[in-house]
C-alpha positions in Angstrom: 134.4 -92.6 132.8 137.1 -90.0 132.1 139.0 -89.2 135.3 138.3 -85.6 134.7 134.4 -86.2 134.1 131.9 -84.3 136.1 130.2 -87.0 138.3 127.0 -86.5 140.3 126.4 -88.8 143.3 122.8 -88.5 144.4 122.6 -89.8 148.0 126.2 -89.4 148.8 125.6 -89.5 152.6 123.9 -93.0 152.5 125.1 -96.5 152.8 125.6 -97.0 149.1 126.2 -93.6 148.0 129.0 -92.8 150.5 130.7 -96.1 149.4 130.6 -95.2 145.8 132.0 -91.7 146.6 135.0 -93.2 148.5 135.5 -95.8 145.7 135.7 -93.1 143.0 138.0 -91.0 145.0 140.3 -94.0 145.6 140.2 -94.5 141.7 141.3 -91.0 141.1 138.1 -89.2 140.1 138.5 -85.6 141.1 135.2 -83.8 139.9 132.7 -85.4 142.2 129.5 -83.3 142.6 127.1 -83.9 145.6 124.8 -82.0 147.8 122.8 -82.7 150.9 119.0 -83.0 150.9 118.9 -79.5 152.5 121.1 -78.0 149.8 119.0 -79.8 146.9 115.6 -81.3 147.4 115.3 -84.0 144.8 111.6 -84.2 145.1 111.5 -80.6 143.7 111.5 -80.8 139.9 112.4 -77.1 139.4 115.4 -77.3 141.8 116.6 -80.6 140.1 116.4 -78.9 136.7 118.4 -75.8 137.9 121.0 -78.0 139.5 121.7 -80.0 136.4 121.8 -76.8 134.2 124.3 -75.3 136.7 126.3 -78.4 137.5 126.3 -80.1 134.1 127.2 -83.6 135.2 128.4 -86.1 132.7 127.7 -89.1 134.8 125.1 -89.7 137.5 124.9 -92.4 140.2 121.3 -92.3 141.4 121.7 -93.7 145.1 119.2 -91.3 146.7 116.0 -92.8 148.0 113.5 -92.8 150.9 114.3 -96.1 152.6 113.4 -97.9 155.9 112.4 -101.1 157.5 109.1 -102.9 158.2 107.8 -100.5 160.7 108.8 -97.4 158.5 107.2 -98.9 155.4 104.0 -99.8 157.4 103.6 -96.4 158.9 104.5 -94.2 155.9 103.5 -96.1 152.7 102.4 -92.9 150.9 105.7 -91.2 151.5 107.7 -94.2 150.4 105.9 -94.3 146.9 105.6 -90.5 146.6 109.1 -89.5 147.5 110.9 -92.3 145.5 108.9 -91.7 142.5 109.5 -88.0 142.6 113.2 -88.3 143.2 113.6 -90.9 140.4 111.5 -89.1 138.0 113.1 -85.7 138.4 116.7 -87.1 138.3 116.3 -89.4 135.4 114.3 -86.9 133.3 116.9 -84.1 134.1 119.6 -86.5 133.1 117.9 -87.0 129.7 117.3 -83.3 129.1 120.8 -82.2 130.0 122.6 -84.9 128.0 124.0 -87.0 130.8 126.4 -89.7 129.1 125.4 -92.5 131.5 123.3 -92.9 134.6 123.4 -95.7 137.1 120.1 -96.3 139.1 120.3 -98.2 142.2 117.2 -100.4 142.7 116.4 -102.9 145.4 116.0 -106.6 145.8 112.4 -106.2 147.1 111.3 -105.5 143.5 111.0 -109.3 143.1 108.0 -111.5 144.2 107.5 -112.5 147.7 107.5 -116.2 147.0 110.0 -116.2 144.1 112.2 -119.4 143.6 115.8 -119.2 144.9 118.1 -118.1 143.6 116.4 -115.1 142.1 116.6 -114.6 138.4 116.0 -111.4 136.6 113.1 -112.7 134.6 111.1 -113.2 137.8 110.5 -109.4 137.9 106.7 -108.8 137.8 106.1 -112.5 138.0 104.1 -112.5 141.3 102.8 -110.8 144.4 105.2 -108.3 146.2 105.9 -108.3 149.8 102.9 -106.4 151.1 104.9 -104.6 153.8 107.2 -102.7 151.3 105.0 -102.9 148.2 104.7 -99.1 147.7 108.6 -98.8 147.9 109.0 -101.8 145.6 106.6 -100.3 143.0 108.5 -97.1 143.1 111.7 -99.0 142.4 110.2 -101.0 139.6 108.9 -97.7 138.0 112.5 -96.4 138.1 113.8 -99.5 136.3 111.0 -99.3 133.7 111.7 -95.5 133.3 115.3 -96.1 132.5 114.4 -98.7 129.9 111.8 -96.5 128.4 114.2 -93.5 128.1 116.9 -95.9 126.5 114.4 -97.2 124.0 112.9 -93.8 123.0 115.9 -91.4 123.4 118.8 -93.6 123.1 120.1 -92.9 126.6 122.4 -95.1 128.5 120.6 -95.5 131.8 121.5 -98.6 133.7 119.6 -100.3 136.6 121.4 -102.5 139.1 119.9 -104.3 141.9 122.1 -104.6 145.0 121.3 -107.4 147.5 120.3 -106.9 151.1 123.1 -104.6 152.2 124.4 -103.4 155.5 127.5 -101.5 156.6 129.0 -98.3 157.5 126.7 -95.1 157.1 123.7 -97.4 157.4 120.6 -96.3 159.5 120.7 -98.1 162.9 117.5 -96.6 164.2 115.5 -99.3 165.8 112.2 -98.0 164.5 113.0 -97.1 160.9 116.1 -99.2 159.9 116.3 -102.5 158.0 116.4 -105.8 159.7 120.2 -106.3 159.7 121.3 -102.9 161.3 118.5 -103.2 163.8 119.6 -106.7 164.9 123.1 -105.4 165.1 122.1 -102.6 167.4 120.0 -104.8 169.6 122.6 -107.3 170.1 125.3 -104.7 170.6 123.1 -102.9 173.4 122.2 -106.2 174.9 125.9 -107.1 175.2 126.9 -103.7 176.5 124.1 -103.8 179.1 124.5 -107.4 180.0 120.9 -108.3 179.2 120.3 -112.1 179.0 117.7 -111.9 176.1 117.0 -110.0 172.9 113.5 -109.5 171.5 113.2 -109.7 167.8 110.1 -109.6 165.5 108.8 -112.6 163.6 108.2 -116.3 164.0 112.0 -117.2 163.7 111.4 -119.2 160.7 112.2 -116.8 157.8 115.6 -116.9 156.3 117.6 -114.1 154.5 121.0 -113.5 152.9 122.8 -110.2 153.6 125.8 -108.6 152.1 128.3 -106.5 154.1 129.0 -103.3 152.2 132.7 -103.0 153.3 134.4 -99.7 153.3 137.9 -101.3 152.8 136.9 -104.2 150.5 134.0 -103.1 148.2 133.2 -105.5 145.5 129.7 -104.1 145.0 130.8 -100.4 144.6 133.7 -101.5 142.4 131.0 -103.3 140.1 129.2 -100.0 140.0 132.3 -98.1 138.9 133.0 -100.7 136.3 129.5 -100.8 134.9 129.8 -97.1 134.3 133.1 -97.4 132.5 132.4 -100.3 130.2 131.1 -99.6 126.7 127.6 -100.9 126.2 125.9 -101.8 122.9 122.7 -99.9 122.2 
């Protein structure tokens, strides 16, 4: 990416988007474009089209999404599949229509089967049953990956999908009802310590295991990778 390129960061206030924004600023990119959800509703196709026509981004980081933990996914499955499909469809299609040079789509590790062998390999995608609690969200993310692949194949676009691992860090959602497992646990233990409570109640049986990656603001290998991916020349 040229330092003077017009770069649109969708989801610049979230955990991933805000880290990408900070990293690009550190690297000297000066023409960063971003809007809040109140300023631009990415679910609205006409609004997205008008934005791309006016802003004319050369590169797009698509980090915007409707996200949440187990309770949120169980309570709002329709919103999770509809809103994510709408956001992805509108942004990816507008990027094609307006000649974006390269787009980076941030997926999710939940796209892989629930009982996939460890460590997970890319070829395990669509190889088994998804985790039921977040299946609508996972299906939407899979659709985003396949949409990028389809546009690349038919139109010769350079739309790339990357799957970050289970992340947590600054600008994450720490709401106990709607957040992911790690920020919820951090808040529960923090509040228990502050209030001198002897115990903390967590969901589950205590047997599941998971790996998590701290999305650091001062040491950001993941967002550095995102910026590198957008700068390397890819074969078509």
